[in-house]
mmCIF file of the C-alpha atoms, coordinates in Angstrom:
data_MODEL
# 
_entry.id   MODEL 
# 
loop_
_atom_site.group_PDB 
_atom_site.id 
_atom_site.type_symbol 
_atom_site.label_atom_id 
_atom_site.label_alt_id 
_atom_site.label_comp_id 
_atom_site.label_asym_id 
_atom_site.label_entity_id 
_atom_site.label_seq_id 
_atom_site.pdbx_PDB_ins_code 
_atom_site.Cartn_x 
_atom_site.Cartn_y 
_atom_site.Cartn_z 
_atom_site.occupancy 
_atom_site.B_iso_or_equiv 
_atom_site.pdbx_formal_charge 
_atom_site.auth_seq_id 
_atom_site.auth_comp_id 
_atom_site.auth_asym_id 
_atom_site.auth_atom_id 
_atom_site.pdbx_PDB_model_num 
ATOM 1  C CA . MET A 1 1  ? 53.415 112.578 99.370  1.00 0.00 ? 1  MET A CA 1 
ATOM 2  C CA . LYS A 1 2  ? 54.565 109.473 97.466  1.00 0.00 ? 2  LYS A CA 1 
ATOM 3  C CA . GLU A 1 3  ? 57.843 110.189 97.404  1.00 0.00 ? 3  GLU A CA 1 
ATOM 4  C CA . ALA A 1 4  ? 58.268 110.878 100.925 1.00 0.00 ? 4  ALA A CA 1 
ATOM 5  C CA . ILE A 1 5  ? 56.932 107.380 101.896 1.00 0.00 ? 5  ILE A CA 1 
ATOM 6  C CA . VAL A 1 6  ? 59.534 105.636 99.414  1.00 0.00 ? 6  VAL A CA 1 
ATOM 7  C CA . ILE A 1 7  ? 62.197 107.625 100.693 1.00 0.00 ? 7  ILE A CA 1 
ATOM 8  C CA . ALA A 1 8  ? 60.778 106.383 104.650 1.00 0.00 ? 8  ALA A CA 1 
ATOM 9  C CA . LEU A 1 9  ? 60.345 103.029 103.488 1.00 0.00 ? 9  LEU A CA 1 
ATOM 10 C CA . LEU A 1 10 ? 63.513 103.068 101.641 1.00 0.00 ? 10 LEU A CA 1 
ATOM 11 C CA . GLY A 1 11 ? 65.033 103.958 105.241 1.00 0.00 ? 11 GLY A CA 1 
ATOM 12 C CA . LEU A 1 12 ? 63.115 101.393 106.708 1.00 0.00 ? 12 LEU A CA 1 
ATOM 13 C CA . LEU A 1 13 ? 64.703 98.786  104.589 1.00 0.00 ? 13 LEU A CA 1 
ATOM 14 C CA . LEU A 1 14 ? 68.184 100.037 105.296 1.00 0.00 ? 14 LEU A CA 1 
ATOM 15 C CA . MET A 1 15 ? 67.637 99.947  109.081 1.00 0.00 ? 15 MET A CA 1 
ATOM 16 C CA . ALA A 1 16 ? 66.653 95.899  108.842 1.00 0.00 ? 16 ALA A CA 1 
ATOM 17 C CA . TYR A 1 17 ? 69.922 95.549  107.894 1.00 0.00 ? 17 TYR A CA 1 
ATOM 18 C CA . ALA A 1 18 ? 72.290 97.672  110.375 1.00 0.00 ? 18 ALA A CA 1 
ATOM 19 C CA . ALA A 1 19 ? 74.554 95.780  112.329 1.00 0.00 ? 19 ALA A CA 1 
ATOM 20 C CA . ASN A 1 20 ? 72.386 96.825  115.685 1.00 0.00 ? 20 ASN A CA 1 
ATOM 21 C CA . ASN A 1 21 ? 69.154 96.107  115.301 1.00 0.00 ? 21 ASN A CA 1 
ATOM 22 C CA . CYS A 1 22 ? 67.912 98.191  118.124 1.00 0.00 ? 22 CYS A CA 1 
ATOM 23 C CA . ASN A 1 23 ? 69.507 101.740 117.484 1.00 0.00 ? 23 ASN A CA 1 
ATOM 24 C CA . LEU A 1 24 ? 67.464 104.222 119.101 1.00 0.00 ? 24 LEU A CA 1 
ATOM 25 C CA . GLY A 1 25 ? 68.755 106.628 116.974 1.00 0.00 ? 25 GLY A CA 1 
ATOM 26 C CA . GLN A 1 26 ? 67.041 105.257 113.980 1.00 0.00 ? 26 GLN A CA 1 
ATOM 27 C CA . LEU A 1 27 ? 63.872 105.114 115.607 1.00 0.00 ? 27 LEU A CA 1 
ATOM 28 C CA . TYR A 1 28 ? 64.394 108.576 116.567 1.00 0.00 ? 28 TYR A CA 1 
ATOM 29 C CA . THR A 1 29 ? 65.165 109.623 113.533 1.00 0.00 ? 29 THR A CA 1 
ATOM 30 C CA . LEU A 1 30 ? 62.394 108.013 111.493 1.00 0.00 ? 30 LEU A CA 1 
ATOM 31 C CA . SER A 1 31 ? 59.788 109.496 114.050 1.00 0.00 ? 31 SER A CA 1 
ATOM 32 C CA . MET A 1 32 ? 61.302 112.857 113.704 1.00 0.00 ? 32 MET A CA 1 
ATOM 33 C CA . THR A 1 33 ? 61.726 112.904 109.977 1.00 0.00 ? 33 THR A CA 1 
ATOM 34 C CA . THR A 1 34 ? 58.252 111.348 109.338 1.00 0.00 ? 34 THR A CA 1 
ATOM 35 C CA . HIS A 1 35 ? 55.554 114.352 109.174 1.00 0.00 ? 35 HIS A CA 1 
ATOM 36 C CA . ASP A 1 36 ? 52.337 112.227 108.502 1.00 0.00 ? 36 ASP A CA 1 
ATOM 37 C CA . PRO A 1 37 ? 50.734 110.609 112.010 1.00 0.00 ? 37 PRO A CA 1 
ATOM 38 C CA . SER A 1 38 ? 49.556 107.755 110.076 1.00 0.00 ? 38 SER A CA 1 
ATOM 39 C CA . LEU A 1 39 ? 52.836 107.221 108.082 1.00 0.00 ? 39 LEU A CA 1 
ATOM 40 C CA . ARG A 1 40 ? 54.920 107.497 111.329 1.00 0.00 ? 40 ARG A CA 1 
ATOM 41 C CA . LYS A 1 41 ? 52.606 105.141 113.459 1.00 0.00 ? 41 LYS A CA 1 
ATOM 42 C CA . ASP A 1 42 ? 53.238 102.766 110.698 1.00 0.00 ? 42 ASP A CA 1 
ATOM 43 C CA . LEU A 1 43 ? 56.761 102.946 110.363 1.00 0.00 ? 43 LEU A CA 1 
ATOM 44 C CA . THR A 1 44 ? 57.471 102.834 113.945 1.00 0.00 ? 44 THR A CA 1 
ATOM 45 C CA . LEU A 1 45 ? 55.134 100.043 114.398 1.00 0.00 ? 45 LEU A CA 1 
ATOM 46 C CA . SER A 1 46 ? 57.050 98.103  111.659 1.00 0.00 ? 46 SER A CA 1 
ATOM 47 C CA . TRP A 1 47 ? 60.551 98.769  113.240 1.00 0.00 ? 47 TRP A CA 1 
ATOM 48 C CA . MET A 1 48 ? 58.860 98.025  116.686 1.00 0.00 ? 48 MET A CA 1 
ATOM 49 C CA . LYS A 1 49 ? 58.279 94.508  115.118 1.00 0.00 ? 49 LYS A CA 1 
ATOM 50 C CA . SER A 1 50 ? 61.431 93.818  113.618 1.00 0.00 ? 50 SER A CA 1 
ATOM 51 C CA . ASN A 1 51 ? 63.616 95.445  116.184 1.00 0.00 ? 51 ASN A CA 1 
ATOM 52 C CA . ALA A 1 52 ? 62.242 95.094  119.838 1.00 0.00 ? 52 ALA A CA 1 
ATOM 53 C CA . LYS A 1 53 ? 63.554 91.532  120.020 1.00 0.00 ? 53 LYS A CA 1 
ATOM 54 C CA . ASP A 1 54 ? 66.953 92.555  120.015 1.00 0.00 ? 54 ASP A CA 1 
ATOM 55 C CA . CYS A 1 55 ? 66.387 95.463  122.604 1.00 0.00 ? 55 CYS A CA 1 
ATOM 56 C CA . SER A 1 56 ? 67.715 94.948  126.195 1.00 0.00 ? 56 SER A CA 1 
ATOM 57 C CA . ASN A 1 57 ? 65.491 96.268  128.987 1.00 0.00 ? 57 ASN A CA 1 
ATOM 58 C CA . GLN A 1 58 ? 66.923 99.390  129.333 1.00 0.00 ? 58 GLN A CA 1 
ATOM 59 C CA . GLU A 1 59 ? 66.173 100.254 125.758 1.00 0.00 ? 59 GLU A CA 1 
ATOM 60 C CA . LEU A 1 60 ? 62.629 99.086  125.506 1.00 0.00 ? 60 LEU A CA 1 
ATOM 61 C CA . THR A 1 61 ? 62.252 101.423 129.025 1.00 0.00 ? 61 THR A CA 1 
ATOM 62 C CA . GLN A 1 62 ? 64.092 104.199 127.129 1.00 0.00 ? 62 GLN A CA 1 
ATOM 63 C CA . ILE A 1 63 ? 61.684 103.757 123.785 1.00 0.00 ? 63 ILE A CA 1 
ATOM 64 C CA . TYR A 1 64 ? 58.525 103.383 126.316 1.00 0.00 ? 64 TYR A CA 1 
ATOM 65 C CA . ASN A 1 65 ? 59.319 106.483 128.444 1.00 0.00 ? 65 ASN A CA 1 
ATOM 66 C CA . ASN A 1 66 ? 60.197 108.498 124.999 1.00 0.00 ? 66 ASN A CA 1 
ATOM 67 C CA . LEU A 1 67 ? 56.959 107.729 122.517 1.00 0.00 ? 67 LEU A CA 1 
ATOM 68 C CA . ALA A 1 68 ? 54.855 110.403 123.551 1.00 0.00 ? 68 ALA A CA 1 
ATOM 69 C CA . HIS A 1 69 ? 57.531 112.915 122.440 1.00 0.00 ? 69 HIS A CA 1 
ATOM 70 C CA . TRP A 1 70 ? 59.103 110.929 119.862 1.00 0.00 ? 70 TRP A CA 1 
ATOM 71 C CA . LEU A 1 71 ? 55.704 110.136 117.902 1.00 0.00 ? 71 LEU A CA 1 
ATOM 72 C CA . GLY A 1 72 ? 53.211 112.700 119.316 1.00 0.00 ? 72 GLY A CA 1 
ATOM 73 C CA . THR A 1 73 ? 49.473 112.103 117.947 1.00 0.00 ? 73 THR A CA 1 
ATOM 74 C CA . ALA A 1 74 ? 50.880 108.441 116.674 1.00 0.00 ? 74 ALA A CA 1 
ATOM 75 C CA . ASP A 1 75 ? 51.330 106.927 119.879 1.00 0.00 ? 75 ASP A CA 1 
ATOM 76 C CA . ASN A 1 76 ? 48.987 104.090 120.376 1.00 0.00 ? 76 ASN A CA 1 
ATOM 77 C CA . PRO A 1 77 ? 48.628 100.970 122.939 1.00 0.00 ? 77 PRO A CA 1 
ATOM 78 C CA . GLU A 1 78 ? 49.595 98.827  119.657 1.00 0.00 ? 78 GLU A CA 1 
ATOM 79 C CA . ILE A 1 79 ? 52.908 100.311 119.381 1.00 0.00 ? 79 ILE A CA 1 
ATOM 80 C CA . ARG A 1 80 ? 53.144 100.242 123.583 1.00 0.00 ? 80 ARG A CA 1 
ATOM 81 C CA . SER A 1 81 ? 52.193 96.463  123.596 1.00 0.00 ? 81 SER A CA 1 
ATOM 82 C CA . VAL A 1 82 ? 54.904 95.503  121.279 1.00 0.00 ? 82 VAL A CA 1 
ATOM 83 C CA . ILE A 1 83 ? 57.156 96.266  123.812 1.00 0.00 ? 83 ILE A CA 1 
ATOM 84 C CA . GLU A 1 84 ? 55.478 95.381  126.779 1.00 0.00 ? 84 GLU A CA 1 
ATOM 85 C CA . GLU A 1 85 ? 55.863 92.011  124.757 1.00 0.00 ? 85 GLU A CA 1 
ATOM 86 C CA . ASN A 1 86 ? 59.266 91.780  124.643 1.00 0.00 ? 86 ASN A CA 1 
ATOM 87 C CA . TYR A 1 87 ? 60.350 93.747  127.569 1.00 0.00 ? 87 TYR A CA 1 
ATOM 88 C CA . LYS A 1 88 ? 62.473 90.088  129.369 1.00 0.00 ? 88 LYS A CA 1 
ATOM 89 C CA . ARG A 1 89 ? 62.946 90.803  133.270 1.00 0.00 ? 89 ARG A CA 1 
ATOM 90 C CA . ASP A 1 90 ? 65.851 87.920  132.436 1.00 0.00 ? 90 ASP A CA 1 
ATOM 91 C CA . LYS A 1 91 ? 67.574 90.301  129.074 1.00 0.00 ? 91 LYS A CA 1 
# 
């Protein structure tokens, strides 16, 4: 279990340095390769807090609409509120 957490955290760090901070493929991969729902929620929330500000409204909508599928039981109001806070009409 600890090895999986370390791998997931390293992946998250690599994502932070990616050229496109709103890479939906990274978020999708993160969500689909993290089995533990608590860890999946924490990693997704961290990704959202770091990257949602760089997402367009279209990308934020795509994330919002796919959260139930991507996160399963890790989907929660806290993650959705980060998306809503970053949604801007003039973006």
